[in-house]
Each structure stands twice: as C-alpha cells, then as structure tokens.
N, C-alpha and C positions, 0 to 999 in steps of 0.2 A: 478207697471208695471213690467212685467217679462223681463228677458234679451233677447236680440236678439239671433237668432240662429247663429251657427258658419258661415254659408254661408252669412247671413246678416252682421255679424261682418266683414267678409272679404271684402265685397263690400263697407261697410262704411270706412274701413281702406284704401282701394284703393281710394275712393273719397277724404278722407282727404289728402292723398299723392298728388293727383292732385291739390287740392286747395291750398296746402302749397307752390306751385310755384307761387302763386299770392299774392297780398297785401290784407290788411283788408278792403279796400274800392274800390269803382268802379266809373266809369265815371268821373275820374279826381279828386277824393276826395270828402269828406263830405257826400257821399252816402255810406252806409255800405255794405260790402260784406255779403249778407245773406246766402250764399251757405252752409257754415259749419253747420249752425243751421238747415236749411231746410232739408239737406240730412240726418242728424241724426234723425229728426222727421220721415221722410219717411221710413228709414230703421227700426226704432223702431216699427213702426206700420204695418210692413209687406209689405212695398212697395219698398224694396231694388232694385227690378228689374227696377224701374223707375229712379234710382239715376243718373246713368251715362248719360242718355239722357238729364235729367234735367240740369246737369252741361254743356253738350254740347251747350245747348241753352243759358245758363246764362253766361258762361265764357268769351265770347268775350268782354264784357264790364268791366271786372275786371282790376284793376290797377296792375302795376308791384310791386314786392316786394320792399318796401321802403329801401333806403340806410341809413346806420348809419351816424349820424352827430357827436355825442359826447357821449362817453360811460356813461351809468348810473352807479353811484357809491354809496357807503355807505354815502358819504358826500353830494351828489347832488340830490338824488332821490326825495326829497320833491319838489325842484324847477322844476324837470322834469315832475312831475305829471301835466297832462292837457296841455302839450306842444306838439301839433301835429307834430312839426318838429322832434320829437323824436320817431316817429312811427317805425323807423328802429333800434333804440337803445334799446328799452325796451325788445324785444324778446331775445337779447343776455343776458341781465340781468337775465331774468327768466330761460333761459336755464341753465345758470350756477348754479342757486340755485336749480333747479329741478334735476340736475345731482348729487347734493351733499346731498339732503334731500328728504324725502317722500313727495309726492304731497300734502297729507293732512296737513303736517306740514307747507309747503309753503302757502297753502290756509289759514290756521288758522292765520298765521302771516300777510298776505297781505289783507285778507278780510276786517278787520276793517279799513285799510288804504284806500282801494278802495271804500268801500261802501258809504261814504259820497258824492262821485262823481258819484252817480248812474245815473245821466242824460247823462253820456258819450255816444256820438254817438247816441243821441236820445234813450237812454237806451239800445242800442245794445251791449255795453260792458258787462253789467251784464247778458244779455240774452245769449250771446255767451258762457260766463263762465258757465251758468246754464246747457246748453246743453253738454258742455265738461265734467263737473263734473258728469252728469248723465251717460255718457258713461264710464268714469273711474270706477264709483262705481258699475254700473250694469254689465258691460262687462269685466272689468279687465284692467290691465295696460299693455301697450306696448309702443314702441317708438313713433309711429305715433299718438297715443292718447295723450301721453304726450306733443307732439309738438302742437297738437290742443289746449290743455290746456294752454301751453306756449303762443301761439299766441292770445288766448282769453284774458288772463290776460294782455298781453302787449297792446292790443288795448284799453282795459279799462283804463289802466294807462295813455296812450298817449292822450286819449280824455276825461280824468277825468273832470267832471263838476258837481258841487253841485246844488241842488235844494234850492232856497232861502227860508228863513222863516221856516225851518223844526223845529218842536217842538215835544216833546213826547206827546202821547195821554194822556188825563187826564179827559175825559168826560164820557158820559153814553151811547153813541149811538153805535149800531152795525154797521158793515162796510157798509151795504147797505144804511142805513139811513145817515151815515156820508158822503158817496159818493154823495148822493143826495143833501147834504148841501154844496158841494164845489162850491165856486163862480167861475165865468168865467172871464178870462182876458178881458179887455175892447176892445182890437183890435185883433181879431182872423184872422190876415193875416200874411204873412211872415213865416220864418222858426221857428223851435222850440226854438232857442236861443232868437229870437225877442220876442216870446210869453212868455217864462219863465222869461225873464228879467222884464216883466210887473208885475210879482207877488210881487215885492217890493212895488208897489203902490196900491195893493189890500188889504184894511184894514181887510177884512173878511177872508183872506187866512190862516193866522196862527191860528186863533180861529177855523177855520173849521178842520184843522189837529188835533188840541187838542181835538175836540169834540168826537173823537173815544174813546171807552172804553179801558182803558189800560190793558195790559196783566199782570197777577199776577206772572207768573213764566215761564220758558222756554216752557213747554208743552202748556200753555195757549197762549204763543206767536205763537207757531206753529198753534194752532187752529185759532187764530185771522187772521193770514196771509192766511190760507186756506179760511176763510170767505171773506177776501179782494179779493182774486182771483175769488171766486164765484160771488161776487157782481159786480166786473168789467166785467166779462164775461156776466152776465145778463144785465148790462147797455149797453154793446156793441150792444145788440139786439135793444135797444130802441134808442140809440144815434149814432150808427155807421155811419149813413148816413151823419153826419156832416163832418167827415173826415175818410173815410173807412180804410185808411192805418194807419194813426198815432194813431187812437183810439184803434187799436189792442194792442198797447204797454201798455195801461192801464191795460190789463190783463196779457200779456206775461212777463212784467218786474217783477211784484210781483211773478208770477209763477216761474220765474228763481231763485229768492231769495229762495222761498220755496223748490225748488229742491236741493239747496245747503245745506240747514239747516242740514240734517242728516250727512253731512260730516264735520260739524263745531263743535267746542266745544259748549256745551250747554249754557255757559255763554254769547255767542254771539247771541243767538236766539231772545231775546226780542228786542234788538237794530235792528237786521236785519228785524224783522217784522215791526218795526216802520218806517224804511226807505223804505221798500217795499211799505207800505201804502202811504207814502209821494210821491213816484214816481208815483203810480197809480193815486193819486189825482191830481198831477201836470199835467199829460197827459190830464185828463178830464178838468181841468181848462183851459188848452191851446187850446183844440180842440172840446170839446163837445158843441153842440148847446144848446140853451135854451129850445127848445121844442122837446119832444120825437116824434118819428115816429108814424104814425097812425097804431095801432095794426092790423087793417084789412089788411094792406099791408105787414105785416111781415110773414115770413115762420113759420110754426108750425111743430112739430115732434110728431108723434103718440106714445103713450105708447107702449113699447115692441119693438121699433125700435132698430136694432142692431147698436150700436155706431160705429162699424167697417165700416158699410156702409156709415156713415157720413164722416168718415175720408177718405174712398175711393173716395167719391165725391170731397173732398178737394184735394186729390192727383191727381185725373184726371184733375182738374182745373189747378193746378200747381203753382199758384201765391204763392210767398214765405210767404206773410202775411196770406193768407188763410190757408196754410198748418200749420203754427205755431199757429194760433188761434185755429184750429181744434185740434191740439195736446193738448193745454191747456183745451179746452172745454171737451174733453174726460176725462181728469182728474176730472174736476168739476162734470161731470155726474157720474163718478165713486164714488165720495164722497157723492153726494146729491140725485142722481136719478132724478134730475130736467131736463126735456127734453128741457127747454128753453136754456140750455147751448148748446145742440146740434143744436137748432134753430139758435143760434148766429153764430155757425160755418157755417151753410148754408147761413145765411144772409151775412156773409163776402164773401162767394163765389159769391153770386149774385151781390155784390157791386164792385167787381174787374174784370178787364179784364183777360182772361186766360193767363197763362204762355206760351210764344212762339207761 
C-alpha cells in the first residue's frame, strides 16, 4: 500500500494529537479506544476528510489519560506486564526508551516480550501497534507518530494476556483447513477472558493449533501468515453472524502481526506467524458458531468491482470494526484477487449499526 499524501498525513497527525489527550480505553475501562486504529485506516484509504468528524462522534466516551502508579523499571517490568493498574506507567517507560533509541530497535527488543500476550485487550494491543508501525514505516517518523507508537506498546504491555495452550505448528494443513478444524469453547457467553479461559479444558485445542503446516523459514512464515489472514477473512463471511464484532479480530489480529513483520528482524518472523495464527484460532474458538450462514443470504461482489468502492462503503458506515475489517479485506483482495474478501467487508457493514 502506498504512503498517504502530505495532506492526509497532516490530518492523521492532527487526529493523533487529539486522541493522545485521552486514555487507551473507553466507557470506564475494559473497552478499547479504537480511534487511533480507525483514523489511520481512514486516512490511508483516502478518507482523511472523514477523520475529525468521526472523532467528534466517538470521543465523548473515551476515558481520561490514566495516572501513573509505580514507575516501570529494569527490575520490575516483568511483573508489570499484564497489570492494568499500570496503564499510566508504561507510556513513561516507552517514551524514555524511544527518546534514546530508534523505534525499530525498541520494537525488535520488545516484540518478543509482548507477543506471547497477544490476547491483550481482546487483541487490540497488537492491532494498535500494527497500525502505528504501518504509519512509521510508510509515512516516516515524527513526534506525534512516535507518541502513537509509544501509547500502542504501552497499552499492549499493561493489558498483556497470553492465549493458553499455544504450540508450534507441526501438521500438514493449510490455514483454511486448519481454521475449519478449530474446536469451539463449550460456553460461548460472557467476555473474551471467560471464553479463552475455557480453552484449558478443550482437549482438541492444542492439537488443532499444531495441525497447521509449519513454516520452513522466515519467508515461508510470511506466506503462512498471509494465508492465515486470508482464511480468517474468508471465514468471517461464513461465520461473522455469530458475533459480528469480536470475529473481526480473527482477521485483524494476525493482519496486525503481518504488518509489523517487515520492521522486525527476520529471525522473529516464524514465531510471529505462529502466534498470529494462535490468536486468530483463539478468536474463532471463542466466538464462531458451529454452523455457517446460508450462502444465499450473504453478499457477493462482482468481478471487476473497485475495492476502493468497498472501503468507501465501510467509511460511510463508520463503525470502527467495519472500517478495520475493510482495511484488512482490501489487503487480502490485493494478494489473492478473491472477491469473497470484499464480500466479507460488506457483510461486516451489514451486521453492524452505523457509527454515530
């Protein structure tokens, strides 16, 4: 994807500046502030003119910037991982490190530490980092973009949460077949923590993760993760009705990992692909229904449809999950030419209430 124009970059920077006066969550905590991710996608796809109005509607529900409690240090950072009371402490830690070192060096050091906790904030920790990294890599570095990267890393660290039973792929299945073999948790009620906790008792869970064909080298890891994102987007079309919002993350979480790969050392690519796969599978285990939708009731997209029109439909709708799935779906269509990816984006639009 090409860089944004200077005008679009300016609007995105203004948006980041506005949003950095709010906290990483909304409605009193536990719901993630999706605004930094959504406005980045809008600006990158040519809809920067919608960004400030979108924030105007969304911002009243945002929490205040959290206060610091106890500074994160070289001695205590491990115990501070996953402690939501430290939401105000982690930004200070990362600001200091990013003032001293290149952002890519900080990313290379902290990515392996954060990645095992990929379920953080219902996977929004990694998703926000993915959007921030894309901006830094594609549009360049400035203070407000570095602050967005800082806050994204900090949110992930404070909400750090592992997926249970993760194991390296060792099977023969491609991602689509492996995703179809993922078992469901027995009780699909309650929040994501309640659901993911049940994976401990699902005997078929770890074997299902292992059934994926392993990556032979970093480039193969990149290809495997690309196929995971494609498979998850395709399966949203079939299963999104089960939980239209949460199942979006089955595609957008591994997509975020994929967007970060080019900025990481190559020796981190295979592990990143494996955990990206585990995150996608966990979302499907927690939220996908047993039965797919009736194909006669699903949207279709004709060959030759301009994908920009599909994103424009998502932007006009405005729901943050609709926008972010469309962002990923356009990537999938670019890789595969499969119009079902675009249909998945339209399906998400149909399943959600419009923004504002």
